[in-house]
C-alpha positions in Angstrom: 0.0 0.0 0.0 1.4 3.5 -0.8 2.1 5.8 2.1 -0.6 8.5 2.3 -0.6 11.9 4.1 -4.0 12.8 5.6 -5.3 16.3 4.6 -6.8 16.7 8.1 -4.4 16.1 11.1 -7.5 15.3 13.2 -8.6 12.6 10.7 -8.9 9.7 13.3 -11.3 11.5 15.6 -13.4 12.7 12.6 -13.5 9.1 11.1 -14.4 7.5 14.5 -17.2 10.0 15.2 -18.6 9.5 11.7 -18.6 5.7 12.0 -20.3 6.0 15.5 -23.2 8.0 13.8 -24.1 5.1 11.5 -27.1 3.3 12.9 -26.7 0.4 10.4 -23.2 -0.4 11.7 -24.6 -0.3 15.2 -27.5 -2.5 14.3 -25.1 -5.1 12.8 -22.7 -4.8 15.8 -19.8 -3.7 13.7 -16.8 -2.0 15.3 -14.2 0.3 13.8 -10.9 -1.0 15.3 -8.0 0.5 13.3 -7.8 3.9 11.7 -4.6 5.0 10.0 -4.0 7.2 6.9 -5.5 5.3 4.0 -6.4 2.2 6.0 -9.1 1.1 8.4 -10.3 -2.2 9.8 -13.9 -3.0 10.7 -14.8 -6.0 12.8 -18.2 -7.8 12.8 -18.6 -10.4 15.6 -20.6 -13.5 14.9 -24.2 -13.4 16.0 -27.3 -15.0 14.8 -28.8 -11.7 13.5 -26.1 -11.4 10.8 -26.2 -14.9 9.4 -28.0 -16.7 6.6 -29.9 -20.0 6.6 -26.7 -22.1 6.8 -25.2 -20.3 9.7 -22.6 -18.4 7.7 -22.3 -14.6 7.8 -24.9 -13.2 5.4 -23.5 -11.8 2.1 -25.3 -8.5 2.8 -23.4 -8.2 6.1 -20.1 -9.0 4.3 -20.9 -6.3 1.7 -21.9 -3.8 4.4 -18.7 -3.9 6.4 -16.7 -3.9 3.2 -18.5 -0.8 2.0 -17.8 1.0 5.4 -14.2 -0.1 5.5 -13.4 1.2 2.0 -15.3 4.4 2.6 -13.7 5.2 5.8 -10.2 4.3 4.5 -10.8 7.0 1.8 -12.3 9.4 4.4 -9.0 9.3 6.4 -7.4 11.2 3.6 -10.1 13.8 2.9 -10.1 17.5 4.1 -11.8 18.4 7.4 -14.8 20.2 5.7 -15.8 17.2 3.5 -17.7 14.0 3.6 -17.6 10.6 1.7 -20.1 8.7 -0.4 -19.7 5.4 -2.2 -20.0 5.8 -6.0 -19.8 2.1 -6.8 -18.4 -1.1 -5.5 -18.0 -4.7 -6.6 -17.5 -7.6 -4.2 -16.4 -11.1 -4.9 -17.4 -13.6 -2.2 -15.0 -16.5 -2.6 -16.0 -18.7 0.3 -18.8 -18.3 2.9 -18.0 -15.9 5.7 -17.4 -18.1 8.8 -15.7 -17.8 12.1 -15.9 -15.9 15.4 -15.8 -12.6 13.6 -15.2 -11.0 10.2 -12.6 -8.3 9.7 -12.8 -6.0 6.7 -9.5 -4.3 5.9 -10.0 -1.3 3.7 -7.0 0.3 1.9 -6.8 3.2 -0.5 -5.2 2.4 -3.8 -5.4 5.8 -5.3 -6.4 9.1 -3.7 -7.6 11.6 -6.3 -9.0 15.1 -5.9 -12.5 14.0 -6.4 -12.6 10.2 -6.7 -10.7 7.7 -4.6 -10.2 4.0 -5.3 -10.1 1.5 -2.4 -9.7 -2.2 -2.1 -11.2 -4.2 0.8 -10.4 -7.7 1.9 -12.8 -9.4 4.2 -11.5 -12.3 6.4 -13.3 -14.8 8.5 -11.3 -15.3 11.8 -11.5 -18.5 13.9 -8.9 -18.7 16.6 -5.6 -17.8 15.0 -6.8 -18.8 11.5 -7.7 -16.0 9.0 -9.5 -17.0 5.8 -10.0 -14.6 3.0 -13.7 -14.8 2.2 -14.3 -11.7 0.0 -12.6 -8.9 -1.8 -14.1 -5.6 -3.0 -13.0 -2.7 -5.1 -14.7 0.6 -4.6 -14.9 4.1 -6.0 -15.6 6.8 -3.5 -16.3 10.5 -3.9 -15.0 13.4 -1.7 -17.8 16.0 -1.3 -16.0 19.1 -0.2 -17.6 21.9 1.9 -20.2 19.4 3.1 -20.9 18.4 6.6 -20.5 14.8 7.5 -23.4 15.0 9.9 -27.1 14.5 8.8 -28.7 17.5 7.1 
């Protein structure tokens, strides 16, 4: 991953506060655990409410934490008076999400003035074993001079 310099020295606080305002992530039980310039990790503990009929993590839950991880990885590099929105993402689920928890690792590949490209790998974690279960590529937009809080 390239080394990135955040535009806002207070990026970590801003990212954590924004994540905490997401009711959907709260509903899922997802946690933002790592925030560094151009990289974040989102963890989703196993619980019945985020599974599908076979007991694996539901693909929608996998996609949701991937979307947040990529978006917040990009947001770490954005100016203070801005917000982030997903323009598009593609996810490949390679094996069912399984384990004690999932971890989505979002990393910026290219930080542009307006559009940022991120990659997210989602791992199922059981004990000390990490299994890559999904990978995503995302395009995110920096909306400058916009509040990150609800309108």
